[in-house]
C-alpha positions as CSV (number, residue, x, y, z in Angstrom):
1,X,-32.4,23.2,-3.9
2,X,-31.3,20.4,-6.2
3,X,-29.6,22.9,-8.5
4,X,-27.7,24.3,-5.5
5,X,-26.6,20.8,-4.4
6,X,-25.5,19.9,-7.9
7,X,-23.5,23.2,-8.2
8,X,-21.9,22.6,-4.9
9,X,-20.9,19.0,-5.8
10,X,-19.6,20.2,-9.2
11,X,-17.5,22.9,-7.7
12,X,-16.1,20.6,-5.0
13,X,-15.0,18.0,-7.7
14,X,-13.7,20.8,-9.9
15,X,-11.7,22.2,-7.0
16,X,-10.2,18.7,-6.3
17,X,-9.2,18.3,-10.0
18,X,-7.5,21.8,-10.0
19,X,-5.7,21.1,-6.7
20,X,-4.5,17.7,-8.0
21,X,-3.3,19.2,-11.2
22,X,-1.2,21.8,-9.4
23,X,0.1,19.5,-6.8
24,X,3.8,18.3,-7.3
25,X,3.8,14.8,-5.7
26,X,7.4,14.1,-6.6
27,X,8.6,17.3,-4.9
28,X,7.0,16.1,-1.6
29,X,8.5,12.6,-1.5
30,X,11.6,13.2,0.5
31,X,9.8,15.3,3.2
32,X,6.9,12.9,3.6
33,X,9.2,9.8,3.5
34,X,11.4,11.2,6.2
35,X,8.4,12.0,8.3
36,X,7.2,8.4,7.9
37,X,10.5,7.1,9.1
38,X,10.9,9.6,12.0
39,X,7.4,9.1,13.4
40,X,7.9,5.4,13.3
41,X,11.4,5.7,15.0
42,X,13.2,4.1,12.1
43,X,16.8,5.2,11.6
44,X,16.9,7.8,8.8
45,X,20.5,9.1,8.8
46,X,21.7,7.1,5.8
47,X,18.4,6.4,3.9
48,X,17.8,8.3,0.6
49,X,14.7,8.5,-1.6
50,X,14.6,8.8,-5.4
51,X,11.8,9.2,-7.9
52,X,12.3,7.0,-10.9
53,X,10.5,6.3,-14.2
54,X,12.0,2.9,-14.3
55,X,10.6,-0.3,-12.8
56,X,11.0,-0.2,-9.0
57,X,13.1,-3.0,-7.5
58,X,14.6,-1.9,-4.2
59,X,16.3,-5.3,-3.7
60,X,19.6,-3.4,-3.3
61,X,18.4,-1.3,-0.5
62,X,20.6,-3.2,2.0
63,X,23.6,-2.1,0.0
64,X,22.9,1.4,-1.2
65,X,20.2,2.5,1.3
66,X,18.2,4.0,-1.5
67,X,14.4,3.7,-1.7
68,X,13.1,4.1,-5.3
69,X,9.6,5.5,-5.7
70,X,7.7,5.0,-9.0
71,X,6.9,8.2,-10.9
72,X,4.0,6.4,-12.5
73,X,2.5,5.6,-9.0
74,X,2.9,9.2,-8.0
75,X,0.6,10.3,-10.9
76,X,-2.3,9.0,-8.7
77,X,-1.3,11.0,-5.7
78,X,-3.0,14.4,-5.3
79,X,-2.0,15.4,-1.8
80,X,0.4,14.5,1.0
81,X,-1.8,11.6,2.3
82,X,-1.7,10.0,-1.1
83,X,2.1,10.5,-1.5
84,X,2.5,8.9,1.9
85,X,0.5,5.9,0.7
86,X,2.8,5.4,-2.3
87,X,6.0,5.8,-0.2
88,X,4.7,3.7,2.7
89,X,3.9,0.8,0.3
90,X,7.5,0.8,-1.0
91,X,8.7,0.9,2.6
92,X,6.3,-1.9,3.4
93,X,8.0,-4.1,0.7
94,X,11.4,-3.3,2.1
95,X,10.4,-3.9,5.7
96,X,8.8,-7.3,4.9
97,X,11.9,-8.1,2.7
98,X,10.0,-9.2,-0.4
99,X,12.7,-8.2,-2.9
100,X,15.5,-9.2,-0.5
101,X,14.0,-12.7,-0.2
102,X,14.0,-13.1,-4.0
103,X,17.6,-11.9,-4.1
104,X,18.6,-14.4,-1.4
105,X,16.9,-17.3,-3.1
106,X,18.3,-16.6,-6.5
107,X,21.8,-16.1,-5.0
108,X,22.0,-19.2,-2.9
109,X,19.5,-21.6,-4.4
110,X,19.8,-20.4,-8.0
111,X,17.2,-19.3,-10.4
112,X,14.1,-21.5,-10.1
113,X,12.2,-22.7,-13.1
114,X,8.8,-20.9,-13.0
115,X,5.6,-22.4,-14.4
116,X,4.4,-21.0,-17.7
117,X,1.1,-20.4,-19.3
118,X,-2.1,-20.1,-17.4
119,X,-0.7,-21.9,-14.3
120,X,2.4,-19.7,-14.2
121,X,0.2,-16.6,-14.5
122,X,-2.0,-17.7,-11.6
123,X,1.0,-18.5,-9.4
124,X,2.7,-15.1,-10.2
125,X,-0.6,-13.2,-9.6
126,X,-1.1,-15.0,-6.3
127,X,2.5,-14.2,-5.2
128,X,2.1,-10.5,-6.3
129,X,-1.2,-10.0,-4.6
130,X,0.0,-11.7,-1.4
131,X,3.1,-9.5,-1.2
132,X,1.2,-6.4,-2.0
133,X,-1.3,-7.0,0.7
134,X,1.4,-7.6,3.3
135,X,3.1,-4.4,2.2
136,X,-0.2,-2.5,2.2
137,X,-0.8,-3.5,5.9
138,X,2.6,-2.4,6.9
139,X,2.0,0.9,5.0
140,X,-1.3,1.5,6.9
141,X,0.6,1.2,10.2
142,X,3.4,3.5,9.0
143,X,0.9,6.1,7.8
144,X,-1.4,6.0,10.9
145,X,1.7,6.4,13.2
146,X,2.9,9.4,11.2
147,X,-0.4,11.1,11.2
148,X,-1.5,10.4,7.6
149,X,-4.9,9.1,6.7
150,X,-4.5,5.4,5.8
151,X,-7.6,5.5,3.7
152,X,-5.5,7.4,1.1
153,X,-4.0,4.1,0.2
154,X,-7.4,3.0,-1.1
155,X,-7.8,6.1,-3.1
156,X,-4.5,5.8,-4.8
157,X,-5.3,2.2,-5.8
158,X,-8.8,2.9,-7.0
159,X,-7.7,5.9,-9.1
160,X,-5.8,3.5,-11.3
161,X,-7.3,1.9,-14.4
162,X,-9.4,-1.2,-13.8
163,X,-8.3,-4.5,-15.3
164,X,-10.7,-6.2,-17.7
165,X,-11.4,-8.7,-14.9
166,X,-12.3,-5.9,-12.5
167,X,-14.7,-4.4,-15.0
168,X,-16.4,-7.7,-15.7
169,X,-17.0,-8.1,-12.0
170,X,-18.1,-4.5,-11.7
171,X,-15.3,-3.8,-9.2
172,X,-13.1,-0.8,-8.7
173,X,-9.5,-1.0,-9.7
174,X,-7.4,-3.1,-7.3
175,X,-10.6,-4.0,-5.5
176,X,-9.1,-7.0,-3.5
177,X,-6.2,-4.9,-2.2
178,X,-8.3,-1.9,-1.5
179,X,-10.8,-4.0,0.5
180,X,-8.0,-5.6,2.4
181,X,-6.7,-2.1,3.4
182,X,-10.2,-1.1,4.4
183,X,-10.7,-4.1,6.6
184,X,-7.4,-3.8,8.3
185,X,-7.7,-0.1,8.8
186,X,-11.2,-0.6,10.3
187,X,-9.7,-3.3,12.6
188,X,-6.5,-1.5,13.7
189,X,-7.4,2.2,13.3
190,X,-11.3,2.4,13.4
191,X,-11.3,6.1,14.1
192,X,-9.6,6.8,10.8
193,X,-12.3,4.9,9.0
194,X,-15.0,6.7,11.0
195,X,-13.5,10.0,9.9
196,X,-13.6,8.9,6.3
197,X,-11.9,10.5,3.3
198,X,-13.3,13.4,1.3
199,X,-12.8,12.2,-2.2
200,X,-15.2,10.9,-4.9
201,X,-13.0,7.8,-5.5
202,X,-13.4,6.8,-1.8
203,X,-17.1,7.4,-1.9
204,X,-17.3,5.1,-5.0
205,X,-15.2,2.5,-3.2
206,X,-17.6,2.6,-0.2
207,X,-20.5,1.7,-2.5
208,X,-18.6,-1.4,-3.5
209,X,-17.3,-2.2,0.0
210,X,-20.8,-2.0,1.6
211,X,-22.0,-4.7,-0.7
212,X,-19.1,-6.9,0.3
213,X,-19.6,-6.3,4.0
214,X,-23.3,-7.0,3.7
215,X,-22.7,-10.3,2.1
216,X,-19.9,-11.2,4.5
217,X,-22.1,-10.3,7.5
218,X,-24.6,-13.0,6.4
219,X,-21.8,-15.6,6.5
220,X,-20.5,-16.2,10.0
221,X,-17.7,-18.5,8.8
222,X,-16.4,-15.8,6.4
223,X,-16.5,-13.2,9.2
224,X,-14.6,-15.5,11.5
225,X,-12.0,-16.2,8.9
226,X,-11.5,-12.5,8.3
227,X,-11.1,-11.8,12.0
228,X,-8.3,-14.4,12.2
229,X,-6.6,-12.9,9.2
230,X,-6.7,-9.4,10.5
231,X,-5.3,-10.5,13.9
232,X,-2.5,-12.2,12.1
233,X,-1.9,-9.2,9.9
234,X,-1.7,-6.9,13.0
235,X,0.7,-9.2,14.9
236,X,3.0,-9.8,11.9
237,X,3.1,-6.2,10.6
238,X,3.8,-4.6,14.0
239,X,6.5,-7.2,14.7
240,X,8.1,-6.6,11.3
241,X,8.3,-2.9,11.8
242,X,9.7,-3.3,15.3
243,X,12.4,-5.7,14.2
244,X,13.3,-3.6,11.2
245,X,13.7,-0.7,13.6
246,X,15.9,-2.6,16.1
247,X,18.0,-4.0,13.3
248,X,18.8,-0.5,12.2
249,X,16.8,-0.7,9.0
250,X,17.2,-4.3,7.9
251,X,14.6,-6.9,7.2
252,X,15.0,-10.6,8.2
253,X,16.0,-11.5,4.6
254,X,18.6,-8.7,4.6
255,X,20.2,-10.1,7.7
256,X,20.1,-13.6,6.3
257,X,21.7,-12.4,3.1
258,X,24.5,-10.7,5.0
259,X,25.2,-13.9,7.0
260,X,25.5,-16.2,4.0
261,X,27.0,-14.0,1.3
């Protein structure tokens, strides 16, 4: 019986590897991206998508209506759900106006002097993580509304190479962001979490997540804090998507830039 179970597990994983190897993620970007927009009632007539091997910026989206998708990120996408996760994250940044905000500040306030050394690195890491979490939450909404499994966002993140710090703490890659996606998905779309995700990376993540949840459940204050954060995430992300839609595909910072330029 054990030999049969082992063989079944091996064949399943082997099949996943083969399918991932033959799957052309880049070729699916435009179709999946347009589906994300249409199913979320976001105007799509003049929005284009491009796959690039350069660093993704998207701060000029308000001018050229082009959404750049990282070729490197697509390497971790083995099916349509996972491509949707990569695309939805970039749309999340555009909807929340992260790059547009930086553009606005640098244009009208001037380049700010950033801190250097360890302090500068901590500040930059905090800003990066905060913005990625905000974009991830918007992405989960976009994916769920379009019929994609939002748990795929966790899989894409944890397929990536762990940092030295992740390994020291025995955490999967991008553990903080992945846990934030899991918590938000469980709060906003519990049926998706109950349905799960058939992938070894997700199963490995759950092993980590269950230890976090167990520890959190023993701390009522931590659980209360999380609940407040999730409520805020839900309110803000839904509002941002709705306003982006009614503005015809513009974030708050895009509008502000247009007024003052």
